[in-house]
All heavy atoms as TSV, in Angstrom:
chain	resi	resn	atom	element	x	y	z
A	1	MET	N	N	-32.970	34.784	-33.289
A	1	MET	CA	C	-32.449	34.969	-34.626
A	1	MET	C	C	-33.509	34.646	-35.686
A	1	MET	O	O	-33.563	35.315	-36.709
A	1	MET	CB	C	-31.211	34.094	-34.859
A	1	MET	CG	C	-29.980	34.529	-34.096
A	1	MET	SD	S	-28.596	33.440	-34.449
A	1	MET	CE	C	-27.603	34.526	-35.416
A	2	PHE	N	N	-34.292	33.607	-35.401
A	2	PHE	CA	C	-35.336	33.219	-36.355
A	2	PHE	C	C	-36.276	34.389	-36.627
A	2	PHE	O	O	-36.663	34.636	-37.765
A	2	PHE	CB	C	-36.113	32.016	-35.820
A	2	PHE	CG	C	-37.277	31.619	-36.676
A	2	PHE	CD1	C	-37.072	30.940	-37.863
A	2	PHE	CD2	C	-38.571	31.942	-36.311
A	2	PHE	CE1	C	-38.147	30.576	-38.669
A	2	PHE	CE2	C	-39.656	31.585	-37.100
A	2	PHE	CZ	C	-39.435	30.906	-38.280
A	3	GLN	N	N	-36.615	35.113	-35.565
A	3	GLN	CA	C	-37.542	36.232	-35.702
A	3	GLN	C	C	-36.935	37.396	-36.481
A	3	GLN	O	O	-37.661	38.247	-36.982
A	3	GLN	CB	C	-38.013	36.695	-34.326
A	3	GLN	CG	C	-38.873	35.646	-33.645
A	3	GLN	CD	C	-39.257	36.038	-32.222
A	3	GLN	OE1	O	-38.724	36.987	-31.675
A	3	GLN	NE2	N	-40.176	35.288	-31.641
A	4	GLU	N	N	-35.613	37.410	-36.587
A	4	GLU	CA	C	-34.957	38.473	-37.333
A	4	GLU	C	C	-35.036	38.240	-38.843
A	4	GLU	O	O	-34.670	39.107	-39.633
A	4	GLU	CB	C	-33.503	38.610	-36.893
A	4	GLU	CG	C	-33.374	39.103	-35.463
A	4	GLU	CD	C	-31.927	39.153	-35.010
A	4	GLU	OE1	O	-31.019	39.274	-35.852
A	4	GLU	OE2	O	-31.714	39.071	-33.790
A	5	GLY	N	N	-35.452	37.052	-39.240
A	5	GLY	CA	C	-35.684	36.799	-40.662
A	5	GLY	C	C	-34.523	36.130	-41.382
A	5	GLY	O	O	-33.591	35.614	-40.788
A	6	ASN	N	N	-34.638	36.184	-42.709
A	6	ASN	CA	C	-33.697	35.492	-43.578
A	6	ASN	C	C	-32.262	35.997	-43.471
A	6	ASN	O	O	-31.336	35.288	-43.856
A	6	ASN	CB	C	-34.161	35.575	-45.028
A	6	ASN	CG	C	-35.393	34.731	-45.281
A	6	ASN	OD1	O	-35.706	33.826	-44.505
A	6	ASN	ND2	N	-36.089	35.020	-46.362
A	7	SER	N	N	-32.080	37.171	-42.962
A	7	SER	CA	C	-30.716	37.719	-42.881
A	7	SER	C	C	-29.856	36.937	-41.888
A	7	SER	O	O	-28.626	37.062	-41.902
A	7	SER	CB	C	-30.761	39.203	-42.479
A	7	SER	OG	O	-31.300	39.337	-41.169
A	8	THR	N	N	-30.461	36.117	-41.056
A	8	THR	CA	C	-29.708	35.352	-40.061
A	8	THR	C	C	-29.568	33.866	-40.412
A	8	THR	O	O	-29.085	33.092	-39.594
A	8	THR	CB	C	-30.379	35.474	-38.672
A	8	THR	OG1	O	-31.691	34.900	-38.746
A	8	THR	CG2	C	-30.452	36.916	-38.212
A	9	ILE	N	N	-29.973	33.504	-41.616
A	9	ILE	CA	C	-29.930	32.084	-42.001
A	9	ILE	C	C	-28.518	31.520	-41.871
A	9	ILE	O	O	-28.322	30.449	-41.285
A	9	ILE	CB	C	-30.473	31.885	-43.434
A	9	ILE	CG1	C	-31.996	32.062	-43.430
A	9	ILE	CG2	C	-30.108	30.501	-43.968
A	9	ILE	CD1	C	-32.616	31.997	-44.817
A	10	ASN	N	N	-27.534	32.204	-42.410
A	10	ASN	CA	C	-26.163	31.696	-42.331
A	10	ASN	C	C	-25.681	31.581	-40.891
A	10	ASN	O	O	-25.018	30.607	-40.526
A	10	ASN	CB	C	-25.203	32.567	-43.145
A	10	ASN	CG	C	-25.348	32.339	-44.627
A	10	ASN	OD1	O	-25.767	31.271	-45.062
A	10	ASN	ND2	N	-25.012	33.350	-45.412
A	11	ALA	N	N	-25.982	32.569	-40.078
A	11	ALA	CA	C	-25.566	32.538	-38.677
A	11	ALA	C	C	-26.230	31.368	-37.942
A	11	ALA	O	O	-25.583	30.674	-37.143
A	11	ALA	CB	C	-25.899	33.858	-37.989
A	12	ARG	N	N	-27.504	31.139	-38.220
A	12	ARG	CA	C	-28.211	30.015	-37.588
A	12	ARG	C	C	-27.614	28.687	-38.027
A	12	ARG	O	O	-27.433	27.771	-37.224
A	12	ARG	CB	C	-29.700	30.077	-37.909
A	12	ARG	CG	C	-30.412	31.209	-37.153
A	12	ARG	CD	C	-31.891	31.198	-37.410
A	12	ARG	NE	N	-32.156	31.914	-38.660
A	12	ARG	CZ	C	-33.223	31.728	-39.423
A	12	ARG	NH1	N	-34.136	30.841	-39.109
A	12	ARG	NH2	N	-33.401	32.429	-40.527
A	13	LYS	N	N	-27.297	28.601	-39.302
A	13	LYS	CA	C	-26.679	27.372	-39.815
A	13	LYS	C	C	-25.331	27.137	-39.139
A	13	LYS	O	O	-25.011	26.015	-38.743
A	13	LYS	CB	C	-26.502	27.455	-41.331
A	13	LYS	CG	C	-25.862	26.212	-41.917
A	13	LYS	CD	C	-25.662	26.350	-43.414
A	13	LYS	CE	C	-24.907	25.139	-43.962
A	13	LYS	NZ	N	-24.609	25.290	-45.377
A	14	GLU	N	N	-24.540	28.163	-38.989
A	14	GLU	CA	C	-23.228	28.045	-38.342
A	14	GLU	C	C	-23.372	27.570	-36.893
A	14	GLU	O	O	-22.568	26.764	-36.419
A	14	GLU	CB	C	-22.463	29.367	-38.404
A	14	GLU	CG	C	-21.982	29.730	-39.790
A	14	GLU	CD	C	-21.036	28.697	-40.390
A	14	GLU	OE1	O	-20.168	28.173	-39.651
A	14	GLU	OE2	O	-21.167	28.396	-41.595
A	15	ILE	N	N	-24.377	28.070	-36.205
A	15	ILE	CA	C	-24.621	27.624	-34.826
A	15	ILE	C	C	-24.935	26.133	-34.804
A	15	ILE	O	O	-24.404	25.387	-33.973
A	15	ILE	CB	C	-25.765	28.440	-34.179
A	15	ILE	CG1	C	-25.304	29.873	-33.930
A	15	ILE	CG2	C	-26.235	27.780	-32.875
A	15	ILE	CD1	C	-26.420	30.815	-33.522
A	16	LEU	N	N	-25.772	25.690	-35.724
A	16	LEU	CA	C	-26.120	24.263	-35.786
A	16	LEU	C	C	-24.901	23.408	-36.127
A	16	LEU	O	O	-24.714	22.330	-35.553
A	16	LEU	CB	C	-27.235	24.037	-36.812
A	16	LEU	CG	C	-28.599	24.635	-36.448
A	16	LEU	CD1	C	-29.560	24.465	-37.617
A	16	LEU	CD2	C	-29.151	23.990	-35.197
A	17	ILE	N	N	-24.074	23.877	-37.045
A	17	ILE	CA	C	-22.860	23.138	-37.405
A	17	ILE	C	C	-21.932	23.034	-36.200
A	17	ILE	O	O	-21.372	21.967	-35.919
A	17	ILE	CB	C	-22.154	23.799	-38.611
A	17	ILE	CG1	C	-22.999	23.602	-39.874
A	17	ILE	CG2	C	-20.746	23.256	-38.795
A	17	ILE	CD1	C	-22.522	24.421	-41.072
A	18	GLU	N	N	-21.760	24.120	-35.477
A	18	GLU	CA	C	-20.901	24.116	-34.292
A	18	GLU	C	C	-21.445	23.155	-33.231
A	18	GLU	O	O	-20.690	22.400	-32.626
A	18	GLU	CB	C	-20.766	25.527	-33.715
A	18	GLU	CG	C	-19.895	25.602	-32.484
A	18	GLU	CD	C	-18.463	25.122	-32.711
A	18	GLU	OE1	O	-17.943	25.252	-33.838
A	18	GLU	OE2	O	-17.852	24.602	-31.749
A	19	GLN	N	N	-22.740	23.176	-33.011
A	19	GLN	CA	C	-23.338	22.249	-32.048
A	19	GLN	C	C	-23.141	20.805	-32.488
A	19	GLN	O	O	-22.842	19.931	-31.670
A	19	GLN	CB	C	-24.822	22.552	-31.874
A	19	GLN	CG	C	-25.094	23.826	-31.118
A	19	GLN	CD	C	-26.583	24.134	-31.025
A	19	GLN	OE1	O	-27.387	23.658	-31.822
A	19	GLN	NE2	N	-26.936	24.949	-30.041
A	20	ARG	N	N	-23.280	20.559	-33.783
A	20	ARG	CA	C	-23.071	19.211	-34.297
A	20	ARG	C	C	-21.633	18.759	-34.084
A	20	ARG	O	O	-21.368	17.635	-33.681
A	20	ARG	CB	C	-23.411	19.154	-35.787
A	20	ARG	CG	C	-23.354	17.749	-36.342
A	20	ARG	CD	C	-23.151	17.722	-37.838
A	20	ARG	NE	N	-23.077	16.363	-38.331
A	20	ARG	CZ	C	-21.999	15.595	-38.218
A	20	ARG	NH1	N	-20.917	16.052	-37.621
A	20	ARG	NH2	N	-21.998	14.354	-38.690
A	21	ASN	N	N	-20.685	19.656	-34.366
A	21	ASN	CA	C	-19.271	19.334	-34.176
A	21	ASN	C	C	-18.954	19.038	-32.711
A	21	ASN	O	O	-18.203	18.114	-32.407
A	21	ASN	CB	C	-18.382	20.462	-34.699
A	21	ASN	CG	C	-18.413	20.568	-36.207
A	21	ASN	OD1	O	-18.788	19.629	-36.903
A	21	ASN	ND2	N	-18.040	21.731	-36.727
A	22	GLN	N	N	-19.520	19.820	-31.823
A	22	GLN	CA	C	-19.311	19.584	-30.397
A	22	GLN	C	C	-19.870	18.232	-29.984
A	22	GLN	O	O	-19.239	17.492	-29.215
A	22	GLN	CB	C	-19.950	20.703	-29.570
A	22	GLN	CG	C	-19.227	22.021	-29.663
A	22	GLN	CD	C	-19.951	23.143	-28.943
A	22	GLN	OE1	O	-20.970	22.940	-28.294
A	22	GLN	NE2	N	-19.425	24.353	-29.057
A	23	LEU	N	N	-21.038	17.906	-30.487
A	23	LEU	CA	C	-21.647	16.615	-30.174
A	23	LEU	C	C	-20.808	15.469	-30.732
A	23	LEU	O	O	-20.577	14.463	-30.056
A	23	LEU	CB	C	-23.073	16.551	-30.712
A	23	LEU	CG	C	-23.838	15.259	-30.436
A	23	LEU	CD1	C	-23.931	14.974	-28.942
A	23	LEU	CD2	C	-25.222	15.333	-31.054
A	24	ALA	N	N	-20.308	15.616	-31.952
A	24	ALA	CA	C	-19.461	14.580	-32.555
A	24	ALA	C	C	-18.200	14.369	-31.717
A	24	ALA	O	O	-17.771	13.233	-31.507
A	24	ALA	CB	C	-19.110	14.956	-33.990
A	25	ASP	N	N	-17.620	15.461	-31.224
A	25	ASP	CA	C	-16.437	15.350	-30.361
A	25	ASP	C	C	-16.771	14.611	-29.070
A	25	ASP	O	O	-15.989	13.777	-28.603
A	25	ASP	CB	C	-15.871	16.731	-30.037
A	25	ASP	CG	C	-15.206	17.399	-31.231
A	25	ASP	OD1	O	-14.891	16.690	-32.218
A	25	ASP	OD2	O	-15.010	18.627	-31.178
A	26	ARG	N	N	-17.901	14.917	-28.487
A	26	ARG	CA	C	-18.318	14.231	-27.253
A	26	ARG	C	C	-18.541	12.746	-27.510
A	26	ARG	O	O	-18.170	11.903	-26.690
A	26	ARG	CB	C	-19.586	14.873	-26.693
A	26	ARG	CG	C	-19.331	16.229	-26.054
A	26	ARG	CD	C	-20.588	16.919	-25.554
A	26	ARG	NE	N	-21.417	16.070	-24.732
A	26	ARG	CZ	C	-22.728	16.234	-24.551
A	26	ARG	NH1	N	-23.348	17.230	-25.167
A	26	ARG	NH2	N	-23.418	15.429	-23.788
A	27	ILE	N	N	-19.132	12.419	-28.648
A	27	ILE	CA	C	-19.369	11.011	-28.991
A	27	ILE	C	C	-18.037	10.275	-29.132
A	27	ILE	O	O	-17.878	9.156	-28.643
A	27	ILE	CB	C	-20.223	10.891	-30.267
A	27	ILE	CG1	C	-21.664	11.332	-29.985
A	27	ILE	CG2	C	-20.186	9.465	-30.815
A	27	ILE	CD1	C	-22.523	11.483	-31.224
A	28	LYS	N	N	-17.062	10.897	-29.796
A	28	LYS	CA	C	-15.733	10.278	-29.945
A	28	LYS	C	C	-15.106	10.027	-28.581
A	28	LYS	O	O	-14.528	8.969	-28.335
A	28	LYS	CB	C	-14.822	11.174	-30.787
A	28	LYS	CG	C	-15.144	11.199	-32.250
A	28	LYS	CD	C	-14.205	12.149	-32.987
A	28	LYS	CE	C	-14.648	12.369	-34.404
A	28	LYS	NZ	N	-13.813	13.370	-35.094
A	29	GLU	N	N	-15.197	11.013	-27.701
A	29	GLU	CA	C	-14.630	10.878	-26.359
A	29	GLU	C	C	-15.328	9.754	-25.589
A	29	GLU	O	O	-14.678	8.932	-24.938
A	29	GLU	CB	C	-14.768	12.203	-25.604
A	29	GLU	CG	C	-14.161	12.182	-24.225
A	29	GLU	CD	C	-14.327	13.524	-23.511
A	29	GLU	OE1	O	-14.404	14.559	-24.188
A	29	GLU	OE2	O	-14.383	13.497	-22.274
A	30	MET	N	N	-16.637	9.711	-25.692
A	30	MET	CA	C	-17.391	8.671	-25.003
A	30	MET	C	C	-17.074	7.295	-25.580
A	30	MET	O	O	-16.946	6.316	-24.831
A	30	MET	CB	C	-18.888	8.973	-25.069
A	30	MET	CG	C	-19.277	10.189	-24.240
A	30	MET	SD	S	-20.983	10.717	-24.479
A	30	MET	CE	C	-21.895	9.342	-23.854
A	31	GLN	N	N	-16.906	7.184	-26.903
A	31	GLN	CA	C	-16.568	5.903	-27.521
A	31	GLN	C	C	-15.190	5.442	-27.061
A	31	GLN	O	O	-14.975	4.262	-26.793
A	31	GLN	CB	C	-16.618	6.002	-29.046
A	31	GLN	CG	C	-16.392	4.679	-29.738
A	31	GLN	CD	C	-17.458	3.646	-29.400
A	31	GLN	OE1	O	-18.635	3.895	-29.585
A	31	GLN	NE2	N	-17.039	2.488	-28.912
A	32	SER	N	N	-14.266	6.379	-26.939
A	32	SER	CA	C	-12.931	6.053	-26.459
A	32	SER	C	C	-12.994	5.530	-25.022
A	32	SER	O	O	-12.332	4.541	-24.679
A	32	SER	CB	C	-12.042	7.293	-26.541
A	32	SER	OG	O	-10.783	7.036	-25.984
A	33	THR	N	N	-13.784	6.171	-24.192
A	33	THR	CA	C	-13.955	5.721	-22.809
A	33	THR	C	C	-14.593	4.342	-22.776
A	33	THR	O	O	-14.163	3.463	-22.023
A	33	THR	CB	C	-14.816	6.731	-22.020
A	33	THR	OG1	O	-14.174	8.006	-22.045
A	33	THR	CG2	C	-15.014	6.287	-20.581
A	34	LEU	N	N	-15.596	4.129	-23.603
A	34	LEU	CA	C	-16.262	2.825	-23.672
A	34	LEU	C	C	-15.278	1.740	-24.109
A	34	LEU	O	O	-15.249	0.646	-23.535
A	34	LEU	CB	C	-17.444	2.904	-24.635
A	34	LEU	CG	C	-18.292	1.653	-24.798
A	34	LEU	CD1	C	-18.906	1.229	-23.460
A	34	LEU	CD2	C	-19.374	1.887	-25.828
A	35	ASP	N	N	-14.442	2.038	-25.083
A	35	ASP	CA	C	-13.439	1.080	-25.547
A	35	ASP	C	C	-12.461	0.723	-24.428
A	35	ASP	O	O	-12.112	-0.453	-24.251
A	35	ASP	CB	C	-12.677	1.628	-26.755
A	35	ASP	CG	C	-13.537	1.750	-28.004
A	35	ASP	OD1	O	-14.630	1.130	-28.055
A	35	ASP	OD2	O	-13.123	2.485	-28.924
A	36	ARG	N	N	-12.002	1.730	-23.677
A	36	ARG	CA	C	-11.085	1.466	-22.557
A	36	ARG	C	C	-11.747	0.589	-21.507
A	36	ARG	O	O	-11.133	-0.353	-20.987
A	36	ARG	CB	C	-10.622	2.774	-21.915
A	36	ARG	CG	C	-9.474	3.439	-22.624
A	36	ARG	CD	C	-8.775	4.504	-21.787
A	36	ARG	NE	N	-9.663	5.397	-21.065
A	36	ARG	CZ	C	-10.182	6.514	-21.546
A	36	ARG	NH1	N	-9.919	6.890	-22.786
A	36	ARG	NH2	N	-10.956	7.273	-20.809
A	37	LEU	N	N	-12.994	0.865	-21.190
A	37	LEU	CA	C	-13.712	0.051	-20.209
A	37	LEU	C	C	-13.881	-1.381	-20.695
A	37	LEU	O	O	-13.716	-2.330	-19.913
A	37	LEU	CB	C	-15.072	0.676	-19.901
A	37	LEU	CG	C	-15.043	1.942	-19.062
A	37	LEU	CD1	C	-16.432	2.567	-19.002
A	37	LEU	CD2	C	-14.539	1.651	-17.662
A	38	ASP	N	N	-14.194	-1.556	-21.964
A	38	ASP	CA	C	-14.329	-2.905	-22.523
A	38	ASP	C	C	-13.025	-3.680	-22.388
A	38	ASP	O	O	-13.031	-4.862	-22.030
A	38	ASP	CB	C	-14.763	-2.854	-23.985
A	38	ASP	CG	C	-16.227	-2.470	-24.154
A	38	ASP	OD1	O	-16.996	-2.569	-23.170
A	38	ASP	OD2	O	-16.600	-2.075	-25.277
A	39	LYS	N	N	-11.892	-3.021	-22.660
A	39	LYS	CA	C	-10.595	-3.683	-22.530
A	39	LYS	C	C	-10.323	-4.074	-21.078
A	39	LYS	O	O	-9.819	-5.161	-20.804
A	39	LYS	CB	C	-9.483	-2.780	-23.048
A	39	LYS	CG	C	-9.458	-2.670	-24.560
A	39	LYS	CD	C	-8.354	-1.752	-25.033
A	39	LYS	CE	C	-8.425	-1.588	-26.546
A	39	LYS	NZ	N	-7.421	-0.656	-27.049
A	40	LYS	N	N	-10.662	-3.196	-20.152
A	40	LYS	CA	C	-10.460	-3.511	-18.736
A	40	LYS	C	C	-11.336	-4.686	-18.318
A	40	LYS	O	O	-10.886	-5.580	-17.604
A	40	LYS	CB	C	-10.770	-2.292	-17.862
A	40	LYS	CG	C	-9.703	-1.236	-17.914
A	40	LYS	CD	C	-10.001	-0.125	-16.933
A	40	LYS	CE	C	-8.858	0.853	-16.882
A	40	LYS	NZ	N	-8.981	1.786	-15.774
A	41	ILE	N	N	-12.576	-4.682	-18.758
A	41	ILE	CA	C	-13.492	-5.782	-18.433
A	41	ILE	C	C	-12.952	-7.087	-18.999
A	41	ILE	O	O	-12.935	-8.112	-18.304
A	41	ILE	CB	C	-14.912	-5.479	-18.950
A	41	ILE	CG1	C	-15.541	-4.353	-18.137
A	41	ILE	CG2	C	-15.789	-6.732	-18.903
A	41	ILE	CD1	C	-16.808	-3.764	-18.740
A	42	ASP	N	N	-12.491	-7.071	-20.237
A	42	ASP	CA	C	-11.907	-8.265	-20.847
A	42	ASP	C	C	-10.700	-8.743	-20.045
A	42	ASP	O	O	-10.517	-9.944	-19.850
A	42	ASP	CB	C	-11.493	-8.001	-22.297
A	42	ASP	CG	C	-12.681	-7.849	-23.232
A	42	ASP	OD1	O	-13.808	-8.233	-22.837
A	42	ASP	OD2	O	-12.485	-7.332	-24.350
A	43	GLY	N	N	-9.883	-7.818	-19.590
A	43	GLY	CA	C	-8.717	-8.169	-18.785
A	43	GLY	C	C	-9.120	-8.869	-17.497
A	43	GLY	O	O	-8.498	-9.849	-17.091
A	44	TYR	N	N	-10.152	-8.368	-16.846
A	44	TYR	CA	C	-10.625	-9.001	-15.620
A	44	TYR	C	C	-11.186	-10.388	-15.903
A	44	TYR	O	O	-10.966	-11.323	-15.136
A	44	TYR	CB	C	-11.672	-8.143	-14.918
A	44	TYR	CG	C	-11.060	-7.035	-14.100
A	44	TYR	CD1	C	-11.051	-5.737	-14.571
A	44	TYR	CD2	C	-10.490	-7.293	-12.863
A	44	TYR	CE1	C	-10.475	-4.713	-13.835
A	44	TYR	CE2	C	-9.915	-6.279	-12.114
A	44	TYR	CZ	C	-9.909	-4.990	-12.605
A	44	TYR	OH	O	-9.338	-3.984	-11.871
A	45	GLU	N	N	-11.889	-10.527	-17.009
A	45	GLU	CA	C	-12.435	-11.844	-17.361
A	45	GLU	C	C	-11.305	-12.843	-17.587
A	45	GLU	O	O	-11.378	-13.983	-17.127
A	45	GLU	CB	C	-13.337	-11.739	-18.591
A	45	GLU	CG	C	-14.664	-11.074	-18.294
A	45	GLU	CD	C	-15.545	-10.903	-19.521
A	45	GLU	OE1	O	-15.173	-11.366	-20.608
A	45	GLU	OE2	O	-16.626	-10.304	-19.372
A	46	GLU	N	N	-10.240	-12.407	-18.270
A	46	GLU	CA	C	-9.095	-13.287	-18.505
A	46	GLU	C	C	-8.437	-13.677	-17.184
A	46	GLU	O	O	-8.069	-14.837	-16.986
A	46	GLU	CB	C	-8.082	-12.606	-19.425
A	46	GLU	CG	C	-8.554	-12.465	-20.856
A	46	GLU	CD	C	-7.609	-11.639	-21.713
A	46	GLU	OE1	O	-6.470	-11.362	-21.271
A	46	GLU	OE2	O	-8.019	-11.271	-22.831
A	47	LYS	N	N	-8.291	-12.721	-16.281
A	47	LYS	CA	C	-7.694	-13.005	-14.975
A	47	LYS	C	C	-8.555	-13.974	-14.178
A	47	LYS	O	O	-8.042	-14.868	-13.506
A	47	LYS	CB	C	-7.485	-11.707	-14.188
A	47	LYS	CG	C	-6.388	-10.838	-14.744
A	47	LYS	CD	C	-6.287	-9.533	-13.994
A	47	LYS	CE	C	-5.281	-8.617	-14.651
A	47	LYS	NZ	N	-5.174	-7.330	-13.984
A	48	MET	N	N	-9.868	-13.787	-14.242
A	48	MET	CA	C	-10.772	-14.676	-13.510
A	48	MET	C	C	-10.692	-16.091	-14.066
A	48	MET	O	O	-10.639	-17.061	-13.299
A	48	MET	CB	C	-12.211	-14.151	-13.586
A	48	MET	CG	C	-12.438	-12.915	-12.736
A	48	MET	SD	S	-14.068	-12.125	-12.936
A	48	MET	CE	C	-15.193	-13.458	-13.040
A	49	LEU	N	N	-10.657	-16.235	-15.384
A	49	LEU	CA	C	-10.559	-17.561	-15.994
A	49	LEU	C	C	-9.242	-18.230	-15.617
A	49	LEU	O	O	-9.205	-19.434	-15.311
A	49	LEU	CB	C	-10.696	-17.473	-17.512
A	49	LEU	CG	C	-12.093	-17.126	-18.038
A	49	LEU	CD1	C	-12.048	-16.906	-19.548
A	49	LEU	CD2	C	-13.093	-18.224	-17.698
A	50	ALA	N	N	-8.171	-17.467	-15.620
A	50	ALA	CA	C	-6.866	-18.013	-15.250
A	50	ALA	C	C	-6.873	-18.458	-13.789
A	50	ALA	O	O	-6.354	-19.523	-13.446
A	50	ALA	CB	C	-5.769	-16.981	-15.493
A	51	LYS	N	N	-7.469	-17.667	-12.929
A	51	LYS	CA	C	-7.536	-18.006	-11.499
A	51	LYS	C	C	-8.390	-19.249	-11.295
A	51	LYS	O	O	-8.036	-20.139	-10.498
A	51	LYS	CB	C	-8.100	-16.818	-10.707
A	51	LYS	CG	C	-7.996	-16.975	-9.226
A	51	LYS	CD	C	-6.549	-17.036	-8.822
A	51	LYS	CE	C	-6.413	-17.026	-7.319
A	51	LYS	NZ	N	-5.023	-17.190	-6.902
A	52	GLU	N	N	-9.515	-19.349	-11.996
A	52	GLU	CA	C	-10.367	-20.534	-11.889
A	52	GLU	C	C	-9.613	-21.783	-12.334
A	52	GLU	O	O	-9.703	-22.835	-11.699
A	52	GLU	CB	C	-11.636	-20.363	-12.725
A	52	GLU	CG	C	-12.633	-19.394	-12.132
A	52	GLU	CD	C	-13.832	-19.144	-13.040
A	52	GLU	OE1	O	-13.896	-19.740	-14.139
A	52	GLU	OE2	O	-14.698	-18.348	-12.651
A	53	GLU	N	N	-8.843	-21.657	-13.416
A	53	GLU	CA	C	-8.052	-22.789	-13.906
A	53	GLU	C	C	-6.992	-23.181	-12.881
A	53	GLU	O	O	-6.761	-24.367	-12.628
A	53	GLU	CB	C	-7.409	-22.433	-15.246
A	53	GLU	CG	C	-6.779	-23.592	-15.963
A	53	GLU	CD	C	-7.789	-24.654	-16.370
A	53	GLU	OE1	O	-8.942	-24.323	-16.711
A	53	GLU	OE2	O	-7.405	-25.837	-16.352
A	54	GLU	N	N	-6.384	-22.186	-12.277
A	54	GLU	CA	C	-5.379	-22.442	-11.239
A	54	GLU	C	C	-5.992	-23.188	-10.056
A	54	GLU	O	O	-5.415	-24.142	-9.543
A	54	GLU	CB	C	-4.788	-21.105	-10.781
A	54	GLU	CG	C	-3.730	-21.215	-9.714
A	54	GLU	CD	C	-3.274	-19.844	-9.231
A	54	GLU	OE1	O	-3.155	-18.932	-10.073
A	54	GLU	OE2	O	-3.050	-19.705	-8.015
A	55	LEU	N	N	-7.171	-22.773	-9.654
A	55	LEU	CA	C	-7.845	-23.428	-8.527
A	55	LEU	C	C	-8.236	-24.861	-8.893
A	55	LEU	O	O	-8.128	-25.772	-8.037
A	55	LEU	CB	C	-9.084	-22.625	-8.110
A	55	LEU	CG	C	-8.794	-21.294	-7.441
A	55	LEU	CD1	C	-10.090	-20.518	-7.230
A	55	LEU	CD2	C	-8.086	-21.494	-6.113
A	56	LYS	N	N	-8.676	-25.087	-10.114
A	56	LYS	CA	C	-9.021	-26.429	-10.565
A	56	LYS	C	C	-7.798	-27.346	-10.492
A	56	LYS	O	O	-7.880	-28.485	-10.038
A	56	LYS	CB	C	-9.538	-26.414	-12.002
A	56	LYS	CG	C	-10.960	-25.987	-12.153
A	56	LYS	CD	C	-11.346	-26.087	-13.640
A	56	LYS	CE	C	-12.644	-25.386	-13.926
A	56	LYS	NZ	N	-12.956	-25.404	-15.374
A	57	ASN	N	N	-6.668	-26.831	-10.955
A	57	ASN	CA	C	-5.434	-27.628	-10.972
A	57	ASN	C	C	-4.960	-27.945	-9.553
A	57	ASN	O	O	-4.404	-29.002	-9.318
A	57	ASN	CB	C	-4.352	-26.916	-11.762
A	57	ASN	CG	C	-4.643	-26.876	-13.245
A	57	ASN	OD1	O	-5.366	-27.720	-13.775
A	57	ASN	ND2	N	-4.113	-25.885	-13.935
A	58	LYS	N	N	-5.175	-27.038	-8.629
A	58	LYS	CA	C	-4.783	-27.287	-7.229
A	58	LYS	C	C	-5.648	-28.349	-6.595
A	58	LYS	O	O	-5.198	-29.126	-5.765
A	58	LYS	CB	C	-4.888	-25.998	-6.410
A	58	LYS	CG	C	-3.754	-25.043	-6.623
A	58	LYS	CD	C	-3.882	-23.863	-5.696
A	58	LYS	CE	C	-2.736	-22.894	-5.920
A	58	LYS	NZ	N	-2.824	-21.748	-5.017
A	59	ASN	N	N	-6.895	-28.410	-6.984
A	59	ASN	CA	C	-7.836	-29.372	-6.401
A	59	ASN	C	C	-7.692	-30.765	-7.005
A	59	ASN	O	O	-8.220	-31.717	-6.481
A	59	ASN	CB	C	-9.285	-28.886	-6.545
A	59	ASN	CG	C	-9.568	-27.690	-5.659
A	59	ASN	OD1	O	-8.970	-27.532	-4.600
A	59	ASN	ND2	N	-10.478	-26.838	-6.088
A	60	ASN	N	N	-6.999	-30.886	-8.107
A	60	ASN	CA	C	-6.841	-32.205	-8.760
A	60	ASN	C	C	-5.609	-32.877	-8.311
A	60	ASN	O	O	-4.755	-32.904	-7.814
A	60	ASN	CB	C	-6.838	-32.074	-10.286
A	60	ASN	CG	C	-8.211	-31.690	-10.805
A	60	ASN	OD1	O	-9.213	-32.015	-10.189
A	60	ASN	ND2	N	-8.247	-31.012	-11.919
């Protein structure tokens, strides 16, 4: 398209905008996945701390 000259400027811009939008959507999806994983990790940490406390109480 670049070689076709200025008549394709709008079309090239639209392609870039579409690619940007697709990338933004992927980033949102990835951030959502990262947030879910963080919550799961936090849940496991809480369970581990509770289990450690339980074991401490049994040993005392």
